[in-house]
N, C-alpha and C positions, 0 to 999 in steps of 0.2 A: 442242740436242743437240751442243753444241760438243765434248763429251767424245769423240765419235766420231773426231775428228782423231787421238787417241792410237792408234787402231786402223787407221790408214791410209786413212780416208775422206777424199775431197777435198770441196771446197765444193759441187760439183754433186751428189755422192752424199748429202751431209748435207741439201741442199735437197730431194732426192727423198725421203729418209726423213721429213723434216718434212711434205712434201706428202701422203705416203701414210699418215701416222699421225694419227688423230683427236686433238684437243686433250686429251680425257679420258685417252687412253692415254699421250700425252706427259707428262701430269702424273704418272701412275703410274710411268713410267720414271724421271722425275726424283726421285720420292719414294723409289724403290727402286734408285737408281743403282748402289750397290755390288753388288747382286745381278745387275743387268743386265750390268755390266762383268765380273763373275765368269763368267757364262754366255758372254758374247762372247769372253772370253779362252780359255775352254775349247774352243770350236769352232775358233777361230783356231789355237790350239796343236795341235789334233788334225790340222791340215793341210788343212782344208776351204777351198779357194781361193774358194769362192762364199759365204763368211761374210757379206760385205757385202750380197749379194742376198738372203740369208736374213733378215738383220736388216731390210732395207728393206721386204721383202714380208711378213714374219711377226714384227713387233716384239713382239707379245704373248707369243710363245714364250719370250722372254728374261726374262719376269717369273715364269717357273716356278721353283719351289724348285730350288736348284742340284744337290741330290742326285738329284732326279727328272729334271732336265735332262740331267745326265751319264748317268744310267741309260738314258734314251731313246736315246742314241747308243751306249752301251757294250754294248747287247744284240745288236749286230751285229758281224760281223768287220770290224775297223777299215779295212783296206786296201780291201775291197770297198765299204764304206760311203762312204769318201772318194772313190773313183773314181766311184761313182754320183751322189753329191751334186755333185761337180765337173762332171759331165756334165749334170746337170739338178737345180738347187737346189730345184725344186718338189717333189721326192720327200720333202722334209722333212715335208710334210703327212702322210705315211703312216707315219712312224716311231712 
């Protein structure tokens, strides 16, 4: 998951992502890397500071079709969503 360096992940965060992601899921991420990166860029550009924690803890989310992924976030008022996810990234489970 060396590609995560492009998104500001340091070596410890990359190691944590690897440790938390089953090999089968890592293979899917590598197979669909363009999609994963598109979704990662989306939440990073949205202004969600906890995007790293979201990726590390919910990597399967980033395999979602990009239109469905963005729709998941766009259904909420942006500033409120950003504030809530920055305060508690685990709320992403309930989107």
